[in-house]
N, C-alpha and C positions, 0 to 999 in steps of 0.2 A: 762358583756360583757368589753372585753379590748379595748381600743381606741389606736390605734397607732398613734403615735405623729411625725410630720415632723421634721427632724433635724433644730436645729437653724440656720437661714441664717444670714449671714453677708453680709451688703451692698457691701463690695469690692468683695465677692466671687462672687455674682450676676453680677457684672459689668465686672470682670475678664471673667466670662463664656461667656457674652454677646460679649465681643470682640474677644473671641476665635471663637465663632460661626459665628460672622460677616465674617471672612475669610472664612467659610466654604459656608456659605448660601448667603451671601450678605445682604444688608439692607431689601430689600423685603422679604427674608426668615427668617429675625430676628424677631421672635414672642415671645412673654411671654411664651407661651404655650411650645416653642421649649426649651426656656431658662429652664423652670420649670422640663420638662423632663429630660435636660441634668442633673440637679441639684437632680433629682429624688425626686422631690416634687408636689404638686399640684400647679397649676397656682394662684389661689387665695393667695397663700402664698408670692407672689413676691409683691401683693398690699400693704402690711405691710411697704413696703419700696419705691414703685413707683406707683402712682396713675393711671399712664398711659405709654404709650411707649415713648412720647415726655419726661417725667421725666428720663427716663431710658436713653434715648439719650444724654440728658443734662448731665447725671452723666458720661457717656460714654465719650463723648467730653472732659469732665473736666478730665478724667482719661489718655486720650490720650495726653492731654496737659502736664500733671504731667509727663508722662514718657518722654515725648520729652525734657522737661526741665532738668530732672534728667540725660537723656543720651548726654545732650549738653556738650560741652567743655567750660569751662570758658574762655571766650575772653576779652581781654582789648579793648574794641571797644572805637577807638578815634574820629571817624566821624559818624554823621548820615547816610551817604551814607554806611557806612561798616557795621552799624547797621542793616540797612533795609536789604542788603544783607545777613549777617548770619543769621538773624531770619527768612526770608523768604525761603531761602534753608533749614534751618532747620524743618520748618513747613512743605514744599514740601515731604522732607524725611520722617518725622513722618506719614503724611497722605496716602504715597504710602505703608507703612507698612500694612494697612488694606484694606481690599476689600471695597469699596465704603467708604474709609475713610472721603474723602472731603466732601460727601454727609452727612454723619453723623456731620461734624463738622459745615457745613454750616447752620445756623439758629439756632443753639444751643445755651443755655446760662449756661455760666460757673456757676459753685456752688461754694460757698468759695471766697476767695480772691487771691489765688495764682496767678492768672494771673496777678494781680496788681502790683505784684513784678516787672515784666519785663516790664510792660506798662510803670511804672513809670520812670524805666532807660532809656527807649527809649525817652520818651517825655521830660526828663532832657536833654538829647543829642541836641535834637532839640531846646528847648528854650535857652540853654546855647549859642548855635550856632546863635542866634539871631531871631530865629522864634516866632511867636507868638503861643500860645496853641492851636488857631483854624488852623492855618497852619500845626503844628505838626499832630493833630488829622486828618486832612484831607490826609495829605502825608501817614501817617502810614495805615489808613484805606484804601486808594487807592492800596497801595502795597499788603496789606493782602488780598482784594478782588481779585486783580489779580491772587495772588496763589491759592487761594480756586478755582476761575474760572477756571484756567488753569489745575490744576488737576483733577477737576471734569470731564473736557473734556479727559484728558489724560486716565483717569481711565475708562472712556467711551470705550476706544479702547483697553486699557490695564489693566484688572480689578487688576490684580495682575503682578508684574514684571516676564517677561516671559511668561504670557499669553497675547494672541490676540484674539479678538472677530471675528466670521466670518463676511464677508462683508466689511473689510477695508484692501483688497489687493489693494496698490497703482497702480499697474501695470494693473489690470483689472478696477480700477476706471478711468485710462487714457485711455484705450481703448473704454469704455463707453461714454467718453467725448472728443473723437477725433475732434469733431466738434468746440469744446472750449478749443484751445490748450493752453491757458495761465492757465485758471481754471483747466486743464488736469494735466499741469506742477506743479502746486500748490500743488498737493496731498503730494508729498514728503515734503513740507514745512509745511504740516499741520499733517500728520498722521506718520512721523517719525522723528528721532534724537530729541525726547523731552527733554532731558537733555540740549542740547545746545541751543534751541530754547526757553525753560524757560530762560535761561541765558539772553539771547539777549532781551527777553521782559522785563525782571526785569530790564536790563539795560536802556531800553526805559523809564520805568517808572520813575527810578531815575532820568535821565536826563530831564524829562516832570517837577519833581518837582523842580528842579535846575531852568530849565527855566522861571516858573512860579513864584517862591518865592525866587529863588536865594540861593546860596550854604551857606549865613549866614542869610538868613530871609528876605532881602530886597526884595520887589515886583517888578516884571519887567512889 
C-alpha cells in the first residue's frame, strides 16, 4: 500500500492563505477546514501549527501588524500627538484592507516581540515629554481602542471599501425615524463620511489626553 503524504506545510503559508480567505468569506466563514481545502491538505495537518482557531487568529493579527509596519513610511515623529495620529491612521488603513480586519485584531495576542519596537518608540516619546509611564500607557491604549472600535463599526456597514451592507440607507433610516428629527438627521453623521469622522474623533481623543494629562505630562 502506498500512503499519500500531504505536502509540508509552512506556518507562513497557512497564515497567508487564511488572510486571503478572510477577504472572501469573512471571519465567520473562515474555518480550519476551509483553509485546509484551499491548501489541498486534510484539516488535521493544520493542528501541527495551530491548536485552535484562536491561535491562528493570533498569528494572523501578528502578520497584519507586520505588513502594516513594513508598508509604513518612516516618519520622524517629533511629538506624541503626531505619533498617535500617524500610528492610528496607519492602523485603520491596515484593518480596512481585510474583511473583518478589526474583529481579527481585537482581542488577539501578538506572537513574538515585533510590536515592542513601535511600542517602545511611542512610550519613549510620551515619557520624554514629561508623562509618566502609566499616563503614556493609558493614552496610547485609549487611542488604540478608539481606532479598533471605530473600524469595527465601520466594517459593520462597509465590510470592504466600496461595499455597503443592506439596511444602511441613510435616507430610508431618516424616513423611518421621522418622529425623532435629531436622531434621523444624525444618520449622516454616523453612517457616512467615515474618513472625516474618524479624523474628528481621533482629534477629540488627543485633545482629551492633553486636557487630562497636559501636553507635557503635568496633570490638570
